[in-house]
Backbone as ProteinMPNN parsed JSONL, in Angstrom:
{"seq_chain_A": "MGQPLTISETALPGVMLIASQPHIDERGAFSRWFCLSTLQSLLGEESIRQINHSLNLRAGTVRGMHYQKAPEPEAVTETKLVRCITGRVYDVVLDLRSDSPTYGQHIAVELSADNQQMLLIPPGCAHGFQALEDNSQLLYLHTQDYRADWDAGVRVDDPAFAIQWPLPIRFLSERDKAFESKRDSGL", "coords_chain_A": {"N_chain_A": [[23.776, 6.49, 11.431], [23.646, 4.477, 8.552], [22.338, 4.446, 4.842], [20.904, 7.427, 3.134], [17.289, 7.482, 2.383], [16.08, 6.22, -0.658], [13.991, 8.119, -3.184], [11.323, 7.512, -5.322], [9.499, 8.252, -8.515], [6.2, 7.244, -9.589], [3.879, 5.552, -11.59], [1.525, 6.508, -10.826], [0.47, 9.65, -10.302], [1.72, 11.161, -7.408], [1.993, 8.507, -5.805], [5.062, 6.684, -4.39], [7.757, 5.384, -4.762], [9.981, 3.933, -2.365], [13.404, 3.346, -1.299], [15.457, 1.949, 0.496], [18.828, 1.738, 1.208], [20.892, -0.623, 2.866], [23.547, -0.29, 5.205], [26.39, -2.583, 5.222], [27.82, -5.219, 6.531], [30.517, -7.364, 8.26], [29.439, -7.57, 10.523], [26.093, -7.894, 10.143], [23.491, -6.128, 8.731], [22.479, -2.768, 8.502], [19.913, -0.645, 7.942], [18.14, 2.416, 7.289], [14.824, 2.836, 7.68], [12.444, 4.849, 8.125], [12.529, 8.207, 7.779], [11.585, 11.116, 8.662], [12.612, 13.798, 8.137], [13.681, 13.754, 5.582], [11.263, 12.35, 4.226], [9.043, 14.672, 4.895], [8.183, 16.298, 3.035], [6.487, 14.926, 1.023], [4.638, 14.021, 3.014], [3.485, 16.454, 3.66], [1.707, 17.952, 5.861], [0.889, 15.935, 7.311], [1.427, 13.883, 9.921], [2.928, 10.525, 11.057], [0.469, 8.309, 12.807], [-0.317, 5.999, 13.506], [0.438, 2.755, 13.328], [0.224, -0.426, 11.621], [0.598, -4.044, 11.657], [1.015, -6.513, 9.416], [0.004, -10.261, 9.163], [0.662, -12.858, 6.805], [-0.485, -15.733, 6.217], [0.012, -17.494, 4.523], [0.698, -18.107, 1.053], [-1.113, -16.81, -1.773], [-2.64, -15.662, -0.468], [-4.719, -12.889, -0.629], [-5.388, -9.378, 0.132], [-7.309, -6.734, 0.173], [-9.032, -4.712, -2.367], [-8.504, -1.995, -0.69], [-9.657, 1.613, 0.802], [-10.024, 4.696, 2.353], [-12.805, 6.417, 2.538], [-13.461, 9.563, 2.905], [-17.129, 11.351, 4.459], [-17.447, 13.612, 4.041], [-16.487, 16.552, 1.469], [-14.042, 18.182, 1.981], [-12.362, 16.814, 4.295], [-9.368, 14.885, 5.544], [-7.992, 12.636, 4.224], [-6.798, 9.221, 4.842], [-2.515, 9.084, 4.17], [-0.257, 6.19, 3.638], [2.222, 4.566, 4.342], [3.915, 1.744, 3.326], [5.59, -1.648, 3.933], [7.13, -4.313, 3.204], [8.266, -6.507, 5.429], [8.837, -9.627, 6.191], [9.544, -11.853, 3.77], [7.672, -12.036, 0.641], [5.46, -9.489, -1.086], [2.868, -9.224, -3.601], [2.138, -5.983, -4.599], [-0.239, -3.825, -4.728], [-1.609, -0.555, -6.084], [-4.377, 1.271, -6.655], [-5.555, 3.975, -8.192], [-8.266, 6.035, -7.428], [-8.897, 8.377, -7.471], [-11.086, 10.833, -8.955], [-10.355, 13.185, -10.027], [-7.999, 12.528, -10.834], [-5.468, 12.4, -13.8], [-4.691, 9.449, -14.198], [-6.624, 7.899, -13.176], [-8.233, 5.213, -12.323], [-6.564, 3.313, -13.164], [-3.802, 1.21, -12.375], [-0.621, 0.409, -10.738], [1.358, -2.074, -10.118], [3.853, -3.719, -7.883], [6.915, -5.509, -6.739], [7.262, -6.111, -3.165], [9.297, -6.738, -0.715], [11.375, -8.682, 1.801], [13.796, -8.331, 1.291], [14.571, -6.41, -1.306], [13.807, -3.813, 0.151], [12.133, -2.146, -0.118], [9.716, 0.549, -0.109], [6.381, 1.671, -0.237], [4.731, 4.597, -0.926], [1.305, 5.403, -0.368], [-0.967, 7.762, -1.556], [-3.919, 9.712, -0.375], [-7.269, 8.689, -1.715], [-5.862, 6.604, -2.978], [-6.684, 3.273, -3.813], [-5.651, 0.189, -1.79], [-3.977, -3.701, -1.92], [-2.61, -6.303, -1.85], [-1.169, -9.269, -2.483], [0.059, -12.096, -0.942], [3.107, -13.388, -2.056], [4.726, -15.48, -0.457], [4.671, -18.278, 1.763], [4.063, -16.587, 5.404], [4.367, -14.301, 4.713], [5.041, -10.767, 5.747], [3.67, -7.343, 6.378], [4.15, -3.965, 7.184], [2.653, -1.313, 8.502], [2.437, 2.104, 8.139], [0.27, 4.797, 9.345], [-1.324, 8.136, 8.533], [-3.046, 8.842, 9.201], [-5.804, 8.044, 12.223], [-7.576, 4.963, 12.229], [-10.837, 4.922, 11.146], [-13.759, 3.368, 11.526], [-16.004, 4.183, 9.76], [-15.491, 5.434, 7.646], [-13.823, 3.116, 5.972], [-13.732, 1.663, 3.04], [-13.781, -0.202, -0.322], [-12.854, -1.94, -3.42], [-13.807, -4.513, -5.269], [-11.19, -7.201, -5.544], [-10.936, -8.627, -7.957], [-12.303, -7.381, -10.232], [-13.394, -6.529, -13.125], [-13.171, -4.064, -14.626], [-10.777, -2.778, -13.544], [-9.101, -4.939, -14.153], [-6.741, -6.175, -12.606], [-4.292, -8.176, -12.643], [-3.379, -10.414, -10.778], [-0.237, -12.461, -9.525], [-0.63, -15.056, -8.882], [-3.129, -17.938, -7.97], [-6.305, -16.898, -6.669], [-6.029, -17.576, -3.134], [-6.915, -17.413, -0.649], [-9.209, -15.244, 0.847], [-10.867, -12.54, 2.508], [-14.259, -12.212, 3.696], [-15.214, -10.375, 3.904], [-13.51, -8.411, 2.117], [-14.398, -9.779, 0.084], [-17.38, -9.346, -0.343], [-17.172, -6.751, -1.528], [-17.92, -4.141, -3.574], [-18.181, -3.848, -7.68], [-16.458, -1.438, -9.577], [-18.681, -0.689, -11.115], [-21.104, -1.373, -9.697], [-20.56, 0.233, -7.743], [-21.006, 2.821, -8.138], [-18.175, 4.308, -8.662]], "CA_chain_A": [[24.297, 5.62, 10.409], [22.432, 3.91, 7.363], [22.024, 5.493, 3.455], [19.495, 8.203, 2.8], [16.216, 7.022, 1.727], [15.947, 7.305, -2.313], [12.558, 8.242, -3.685], [11.574, 7.18, -7.034], [8.22, 7.965, -9.033], [5.592, 5.811, -10.263], [3.027, 5.802, -13.221], [0.289, 6.854, -10.63], [0.556, 10.698, -9.427], [1.891, 10.844, -5.715], [2.838, 7.255, -5.514], [6.112, 6.928, -4.435], [8.519, 4.626, -3.932], [10.98, 4.827, -1.7], [14.142, 2.314, -1.15], [16.447, 1.694, 1.777], [20.302, 1.216, 1.178], [21.27, -1.224, 3.903], [24.965, -0.824, 5.221], [26.512, -4.331, 5.107], [29.439, -5.777, 6.934], [30.537, -8.387, 8.707], [28.284, -7.963, 11.624], [24.93, -7.969, 9.222], [23.46, -5.018, 7.837], [21.553, -1.692, 9.368], [19.098, -0.135, 7.241], [17.064, 3.129, 7.621], [13.463, 2.637, 7.281], [11.862, 5.758, 7.818], [13.084, 9.737, 8.189], [11.018, 12.428, 8.596], [13.201, 14.989, 7.059], [13.423, 13.009, 4.334], [9.886, 12.247, 3.792], [8.292, 15.882, 4.725], [7.541, 17.197, 1.782], [5.766, 14.063, 0.927], [3.927, 14.111, 3.815], [2.875, 18.071, 4.182], [1.306, 19.008, 7.818], [0.385, 14.815, 8.038], [2.557, 12.837, 10.555], [2.246, 8.968, 11.44], [-0.705, 8.452, 14.125], [-0.99, 4.572, 13.924], [1.121, 1.398, 12.876], [-0.223, -1.81, 12.062], [1.474, -4.924, 11.153], [-0.36, -7.729, 8.694], [0.661, -11.446, 8.525], [-0.167, -13.437, 5.763], [0.211, -17.211, 6.758], [-0.748, -18.928, 3.128], [0.762, -17.805, -0.679], [-2.05, -16.867, -2.617], [-3.423, -14.563, 0.132], [-5.163, -11.186, -1.159], [-5.894, -8.372, 1.137], [-7.829, -5.27, -0.378], [-8.575, -3.02, -2.043], [-9.159, -1.278, 0.703], [-9.123, 2.633, 0.906], [-10.94, 5.767, 3.224], [-13.905, 7.236, 1.7], [-14.462, 10.504, 3.878], [-17.867, 11.069, 4.128], [-17.126, 15.155, 3.47], [-15.04, 16.548, 0.286], [-12.879, 18.244, 2.722], [-12.07, 15.916, 5.087], [-8.662, 14.728, 4.872], [-8.055, 10.657, 4.724], [-4.804, 9.057, 5.007], [-1.493, 8.665, 3.663], [0.242, 5.025, 4.151], [3.695, 3.564, 3.759], [3.551, 0.4, 3.704], [6.806, -2.178, 3.507], [7.1, -5.848, 3.624], [9.466, -7.006, 6.13], [9.568, -10.775, 5.73], [8.431, -12.729, 2.491], [7.731, -11.097, -0.371], [4.195, -9.418, -1.602], [2.644, -8.488, -4.907], [1.728, -4.618, -3.702], [-1.298, -3.016, -6.107], [-2.023, 0.75, -5.98], [-4.966, 1.575, -7.835], [-5.854, 5.487, -8.566], [-9.864, 6.151, -7.762], [-9.482, 9.959, -7.683], [-11.738, 11.434, -9.743], [-9.955, 14.112, -10.934], [-6.607, 11.927, -11.536], [-5.562, 11.505, -15.016], [-4.784, 7.967, -14.452], [-8.061, 7.578, -12.557], [-8.733, 3.562, -12.823], [-5.427, 2.451, -13.322], [-2.854, 0.963, -11.098], [0.68, 0.076, -10.609], [2.256, -2.965, -9.041], [5.345, -4.06, -7.371], [7.059, -6.737, -5.671], [7.611, -5.453, -2.222], [10.273, -7.974, -0.084], [12.339, -7.918, 3.253], [15.108, -8.44, 0.392], [14.649, -5.455, -2.07], [14.186, -2.984, 0.963], [11.573, -1.035, -0.604], [7.974, 0.335, 0.775], [5.292, 2.5, -0.991], [3.935, 5.69, -0.429], [-0.108, 5.749, -1.079], [-1.484, 9.134, -0.735], [-5.681, 9.834, -0.003], [-7.967, 8.795, -2.916], [-5.956, 5.409, -3.949], [-6.851, 1.736, -2.864], [-4.602, -0.658, -1.643], [-3.933, -4.332, -1.875], [-1.295, -7.243, -2.017], [-1.102, -10.765, -2.76], [1.5, -12.968, -0.506], [3.941, -14.671, -2.764], [5.07, -16.787, 0.114], [4.207, -18.247, 3.182], [4.384, -15.629, 6.477], [4.925, -12.686, 4.566], [4.633, -9.72, 6.785], [3.898, -6.078, 6.262], [4.202, -2.898, 8.262], [1.925, 0.062, 7.816], [2.331, 3.346, 8.761], [-0.832, 5.715, 8.774], [-1.099, 9.489, 9.029], [-4.591, 9.203, 10.338], [-6.638, 6.965, 12.77], [-8.656, 4.122, 11.571], [-12.548, 5.088, 10.905], [-14.454, 2.485, 10.705], [-17.035, 4.629, 8.898], [-14.589, 5.711, 6.197], [-13.748, 1.982, 5.529], [-14.192, 1.515, 2.014], [-13.017, -1.099, -0.669], [-13.335, -2.279, -4.44], [-13.434, -5.824, -5.727], [-9.649, -7.318, -6.18], [-11.292, -9.374, -9.123], [-13.28, -6.38, -10.998], [-12.611, -6.699, -14.781], [-12.816, -2.99, -14.714], [-9.472, -2.493, -12.873], [-7.921, -5.524, -14.8], [-5.751, -6.548, -11.519], [-3.875, -9.672, -12.761], [-2.569, -11.341, -9.466], [0.388, -13.497, -9.995], [-0.71, -16.48, -8.16], [-4.262, -18.108, -8.116], [-6.543, -16.127, -5.384], [-6.345, -18.876, -2.432], [-7.469, -16.61, 0.516], [-9.816, -13.691, 0.626], [-11.834, -12.71, 3.653], [-15.475, -12.123, 3.429], [-15.434, -8.402, 3.894], [-13.123, -8.423, 0.782], [-15.596, -10.766, -1.008], [-18.809, -8.286, -0.08], [-17.132, -5.001, -1.925], [-18.927, -3.961, -4.584], [-17.269, -3.924, -8.397], [-16.53, -0.148, -9.938], [-20.003, -0.498, -11.966], [-21.87, -1.188, -8.385], [-20.236, 1.318, -6.105], [-20.832, 4.405, -8.532], [-16.957, 5.404, -8.64]], "C_chain_A": [[22.948, 4.975, 9.501], [22.405, 5.181, 6.312], [20.772, 5.785, 3.722], [18.475, 7.152, 2.178], [16.279, 7.615, 0.077], [14.404, 7.142, -2.775], [12.446, 8.533, -4.964], [9.629, 7.549, -7.311], [7.582, 7.359, -9.719], [4.818, 6.224, -11.143], [2.056, 6.628, -12.991], [1.353, 8.4, -9.874], [0.661, 10.515, -8.137], [1.928, 9.727, -5.302], [4.153, 6.874, -5.778], [6.814, 5.479, -4.19], [9.824, 4.725, -3.669], [12.108, 3.276, -0.727], [15.125, 2.702, 0.069], [17.699, 1.4, 1.196], [20.945, 0.822, 2.009], [22.973, -0.656, 3.864], [25.082, -2.078, 6.001], [27.871, -4.251, 5.343], [29.372, -6.725, 7.542], [29.885, -8.694, 9.649], [26.906, -8.211, 11.136], [24.821, -6.746, 8.334], [22.197, -4.111, 9.211], [21.201, -0.686, 7.922], [18.28, 1.173, 7.597], [15.685, 3.184, 6.874], [12.333, 4.315, 6.875], [12.819, 7.271, 8.352], [12.506, 11.147, 7.823], [11.56, 13.342, 8.116], [13.184, 14.873, 6.028], [11.91, 13.101, 3.234], [8.978, 13.143, 4.11], [7.693, 16.076, 4.155], [6.598, 16.129, 1.216], [4.697, 14.136, 1.589], [3.255, 15.341, 4.35], [2.836, 18.017, 5.476], [1.112, 17.415, 8.474], [1.631, 14.415, 9.206], [1.786, 11.333, 10.747], [1.88, 8.983, 12.617], [-0.407, 6.618, 14.061], [0.06, 3.596, 13.022], [0.763, 0.331, 12.994], [0.86, -3.144, 11.363], [0.351, -6.373, 10.136], [0.551, -9.184, 8.72], [0.01, -12.143, 7.557], [0.487, -15.277, 5.829], [0.427, -18.127, 5.168], [-0.244, -17.816, 2.189], [-0.35, -17.413, -1.023], [-2.953, -16.084, -1.913], [-3.609, -13.418, -0.121], [-6.108, -10.633, -0.115], [-6.259, -7.42, 0.29], [-9.04, -5.817, -1.478], [-9.323, -1.982, -1.27], [-8.433, 0.534, 0.199], [-10.441, 3.336, 2.045], [-11.39, 6.432, 2.04], [-14.307, 8.239, 3.041], [-15.829, 11.397, 3.315], [-18.199, 12.829, 3.718], [-16.083, 15.479, 2.767], [-13.916, 17.202, 1.33], [-12.098, 17.923, 3.726], [-10.619, 15.262, 4.565], [-8.646, 13.166, 5.515], [-6.834, 10.829, 4.693], [-4.074, 8.854, 3.957], [-1.019, 7.145, 4.42], [1.432, 4.973, 3.432], [3.559, 2.785, 4.421], [4.863, -0.535, 3.293], [6.588, -3.478, 3.75], [8.691, -6.33, 4.199], [10.194, -8.248, 6.518], [8.704, -11.354, 4.723], [8.8, -11.751, 1.516], [5.668, -11.193, -0.777], [4.374, -8.673, -2.887], [1.904, -7.431, -4.289], [0.969, -3.946, -4.784], [-1.491, -1.846, -5.112], [-3.334, 0.963, -7.035], [-5.697, 3.105, -7.396], [-7.51, 5.621, -8.664], [-9.765, 7.451, -6.948], [-9.901, 10.467, -9.098], [-11.397, 12.407, -10.699], [-8.317, 13.979, -11.001], [-6.67, 12.077, -13.12], [-5.167, 10.167, -15.314], [-5.602, 7.607, -13.221], [-8.354, 5.724, -13.027], [-7.702, 3.065, -13.011], [-4.672, 1.944, -12.311], [-1.559, 0.279, -11.628], [0.945, -1.161, -9.632], [3.398, -3.429, -9.118], [5.464, -5.044, -6.466], [7.629, -5.892, -4.165], [8.239, -6.578, -1.317], [11.083, -7.367, 0.802], [13.805, -7.691, 2.185], [15.213, -7.215, -0.091], [14.333, -4.185, -1.427], [13.281, -1.883, 0.613], [10.254, -0.914, 0.272], [7.532, 1.457, -0.595], [4.707, 3.845, -0.7], [2.562, 5.736, -1.082], [-0.652, 7.035, -0.525], [-3.199, 9.06, -1.31], [-5.953, 9.394, -1.54], [-7.336, 7.525, -3.544], [-6.418, 4.175, -2.875], [-5.75, 1.165, -3.108], [-4.639, -2.365, -1.21], [-2.603, -5.196, -1.882], [-1.731, -8.872, -2.029], [0.443, -10.862, -1.879], [1.968, -13.729, -1.628], [4.663, -15.307, -2.21], [4.569, -16.817, 1.509], [4.782, -17.212, 4.441], [5.03, -14.597, 5.724], [4.196, -12.069, 5.732], [4.961, -8.41, 6.428], [3.563, -4.869, 7.276], [3.843, -1.916, 7.587], [2.352, 0.944, 8.494], [1.839, 4.241, 7.815], [-0.646, 6.657, 8.978], [-2.61, 10.09, 9.647], [-5.348, 7.884, 11.072], [-7.054, 6.281, 11.849], [-10.024, 4.446, 11.922], [-13.244, 3.862, 10.813], [-15.624, 2.886, 9.311], [-16.591, 5.308, 7.931], [-14.526, 4.601, 5.291], [-14.411, 1.739, 4.351], [-13.374, 0.161, 1.206], [-13.879, -1.061, -2.24], [-12.854, -3.973, -4.686], [-12.092, -6.037, -6.523], [-9.752, -7.885, -7.751], [-11.846, -8.243, -10.2], [-12.343, -6.203, -12.191], [-12.464, -5.379, -14.964], [-10.997, -2.43, -14.382], [-8.528, -3.745, -13.558], [-6.495, -6.063, -14.188], [-5.219, -8.221, -12.38], [-3.129, -10.005, -11.589], [-1.681, -12.367, -10.092], [0.045, -14.85, -9.772], [-2.373, -16.731, -8.154], [-4.729, -17.302, -6.426], [-6.766, -17.334, -4.386], [-7.329, -18.598, -0.808], [-7.808, -15.396, 0.441], [-11.114, -13.288, 1.696], [-13.204, -12.298, 2.884], [-16.2, -10.796, 3.345], [-15.018, -8.217, 2.509], [-13.884, -8.964, -0.509], [-16.967, -10.073, -1.236], [-18.473, -6.898, -1.245], [-17.641, -5.466, -3.189], [-17.838, -3.526, -6.356], [-17.552, -2.104, -8.458], [-18.253, 0.161, -10.478], [-20.771, 0.093, -10.93], [-21.874, 0.074, -7.721], [-20.601, 2.746, -6.692], [-19.329, 5.078, -8.593], [-16.794, 5.894, -10.156]], "O_chain_A": [[21.738, 5.004, 9.72], [22.43, 6.381, 6.585], [19.854, 5.125, 4.21], [18.837, 6.142, 1.573], [16.431, 8.758, -0.354], [13.779, 6.085, -2.685], [13.052, 9.36, -5.646], [8.726, 7.209, -6.547], [8.157, 6.769, -10.634], [5.015, 7.36, -11.573], [1.53, 7.348, -13.841], [2.411, 8.359, -9.247], [-0.155, 9.787, -7.572], [1.897, 9.743, -4.071], [4.576, 6.701, -6.921], [6.337, 4.613, -3.456], [10.679, 5.315, -4.33], [11.695, 2.505, 0.139], [15.386, 3.865, 0.377], [17.522, 0.467, 0.412], [21.839, 1.605, 2.329], [23.602, -0.58, 2.808], [24.404, -2.545, 6.916], [28.775, -3.624, 4.788], [28.262, -7.253, 7.602], [29.607, -9.873, 9.871], [26.361, -8.967, 11.941], [25.634, -6.363, 7.493], [21.525, -4.495, 10.169], [21.998, -0.178, 7.133], [17.502, 0.859, 8.498], [15.521, 3.517, 5.7], [11.763, 4.687, 5.849], [13.672, 7.231, 9.238], [12.857, 11.983, 6.99], [10.773, 13.962, 7.401], [12.72, 15.749, 5.296], [11.632, 13.598, 2.143], [7.852, 12.788, 3.761], [6.494, 16.123, 4.429], [5.598, 16.726, 0.818], [3.66, 14.317, 0.951], [2.547, 15.297, 5.356], [3.839, 18.033, 6.189], [1.122, 17.272, 9.697], [2.767, 14.86, 9.042], [0.593, 11.047, 10.644], [2.557, 9.474, 13.521], [-0.315, 6.211, 15.22], [0.351, 4.005, 11.898], [0.783, -0.217, 14.097], [1.804, -2.901, 10.611], [-0.753, -6.865, 10.371], [1.713, -9.171, 8.313], [-1.213, -12.04, 7.457], [1.582, -15.76, 5.543], [0.948, -19.227, 4.981], [-0.638, -16.668, 2.395], [-1.045, -17.891, -0.125], [-3.997, -15.74, -2.467], [-2.665, -12.666, 0.121], [-7.142, -11.103, 0.36], [-5.379, -7.178, -0.537], [-9.7, -6.856, -1.472], [-10.409, -1.406, -1.331], [-7.383, 0.789, -0.39], [-11.447, 2.745, 2.439], [-10.824, 6.844, 1.027], [-15.11, 7.953, 3.929], [-15.853, 11.984, 2.234], [-19.224, 13.125, 3.104], [-14.952, 15.061, 3.014], [-12.855, 16.583, 1.413], [-11.178, 18.662, 4.077], [-10.514, 15.063, 3.355], [-9.012, 12.673, 6.582], [-6.048, 11.771, 4.596], [-4.574, 8.508, 2.886], [-1.338, 6.923, 5.588], [1.638, 5.249, 2.25], [3.24, 2.727, 5.608], [5.312, -0.201, 2.196], [5.755, -3.754, 4.613], [9.781, -6.451, 3.639], [11.348, -8.356, 6.932], [7.474, -11.38, 4.744], [9.742, -10.96, 1.458], [4.888, -12.146, -0.786], [5.274, -7.934, -3.286], [1.043, -7.752, -3.47], [1.598, -3.511, -5.749], [-1.539, -1.906, -3.883], [-3.139, 0.776, -8.236], [-6.308, 3.243, -6.336], [-8.079, 5.382, -9.729], [-10.419, 7.623, -5.919], [-9.203, 10.49, -10.111], [-11.874, 12.549, -11.824], [-7.527, 14.91, -11.159], [-7.737, 11.912, -13.71], [-5.244, 9.703, -16.451], [-5.067, 6.984, -12.304], [-8.665, 5.34, -14.154], [-7.899, 1.851, -13.067], [-4.991, 2.344, -11.192], [-1.463, -0.286, -12.718], [0.703, -1.084, -8.428], [4.008, -3.594, -10.174], [4.633, -5.449, -5.652], [8.486, -5.021, -4.314], [7.454, -7.519, -1.201], [11.476, -6.201, 0.846], [14.701, -6.894, 2.461], [16.006, -6.556, 0.582], [14.48, -3.225, -2.182], [13.562, -0.742, 0.979], [9.781, -1.748, 1.045], [8.193, 1.854, -1.555], [3.909, 3.689, 0.224], [2.519, 6.071, -2.266], [-0.766, 7.319, 0.667], [-3.599, 8.521, -2.342], [-5.153, 9.624, -2.447], [-7.918, 7.107, -4.545], [-6.477, 4.148, -1.646], [-4.989, 1.313, -4.065], [-5.285, -2.573, -0.183], [-1.534, -4.587, -1.926], [-2.709, -9.354, -1.458], [1.466, -10.185, -1.977], [1.295, -14.636, -2.117], [5.472, -15.929, -2.898], [4.186, -15.892, 2.226], [6.001, -17.038, 4.439], [6.1, -14.085, 6.054], [3.259, -12.475, 6.419], [6.121, -8.087, 6.174], [2.669, -4.994, 8.113], [4.291, -1.526, 6.509], [2.726, 0.633, 9.625], [2.139, 4.568, 6.666], [0.314, 6.753, 9.743], [-3.049, 11.102, 10.193], [-5.434, 6.812, 10.472], [-7.027, 6.69, 10.689], [-10.363, 4.216, 13.082], [-13.2, 3.345, 9.696], [-15.95, 2.225, 8.325], [-17.441, 5.877, 7.247], [-14.935, 4.694, 4.133], [-15.63, 1.581, 4.418], [-12.516, -0.476, 1.817], [-14.969, -0.526, -2.445], [-11.789, -4.484, -4.341], [-11.767, -5.503, -7.584], [-8.89, -7.669, -8.603], [-11.58, -8.652, -11.33], [-11.154, -5.899, -12.293], [-11.431, -5.195, -15.608], [-10.294, -1.755, -15.134], [-7.305, -3.602, -13.532], [-5.473, -6.319, -14.824], [-5.974, -9.178, -12.549], [-1.943, -9.689, -11.684], [-2.092, -13.084, -11.004], [0.465, -15.737, -10.515], [-3.021, -15.701, -8.339], [-4.016, -17.143, -5.435], [-7.645, -18.133, -4.71], [-8.086, -19.326, -0.166], [-7.057, -14.491, 0.077], [-12.226, -13.797, 1.562], [-13.24, -12.091, 1.671], [-17.272, -10.373, 2.914], [-15.865, -7.909, 1.67], [-13.894, -8.615, -1.689], [-17.593, -10.264, -2.278], [-19.37, -6.19, -1.702], [-17.771, -6.577, -3.704], [-16.783, -2.918, -6.173], [-18.393, -1.498, -7.794], [-18.867, 1.184, -10.174], [-21.132, 1.267, -10.851], [-22.797, 0.761, -7.283], [-20.546, 3.741, -5.969], [-19.254, 6.306, -8.575], [-15.939, 6.732, -10.445]]}, "name": "protein", "num_of_chains": 1, "seq": "MGQPLTISETALPGVMLIASQPHIDERGAFSRWFCLSTLQSLLGEESIRQINHSLNLRAGTVRGMHYQKAPEPEAVTETKLVRCITGRVYDVVLDLRSDSPTYGQHIAVELSADNQQMLLIPPGCAHGFQALEDNSQLLYLHTQDYRADWDAGVRVDDPAFAIQWPLPIRFLSERDKAFESKRDSGL"}
């Protein structure tokens, strides 16, 4: 049951927008959120290893811009699938892959419970979002276990990346405030 997932390319290579088409009737709605046979070509040999949930109590909250930085070049970092399950968020993916033609560029999309979309974020891209409504929640599917020693990020307000957040930033963790700028981090 449920319609197939629809996959669309974005302006950043490898970053995909994936939409669910709900089946709606008098009982309510049913939609497919994940289908390995549909997404396997995007995940390659990777599989979902961890699922995380993010609750954001206040509109204006920003989390990001996070990525995993492997200490050795041959290490595989994670692919993420991100979906808003309650509320609305302004979701941003920043290309930090040095060999990418879109290095330093970002895309932003609104993810919401209503639009039934999720983003596939490949390794080498940073991710962040801003809650546009109180009590916005996201579900993250990860292809790798969290590794604190690989944890990295860049500033959400770095002028080098020119991310225009739609609301004033009201809440930002101390960790996210402490991230370096592109210039200072050597990216």
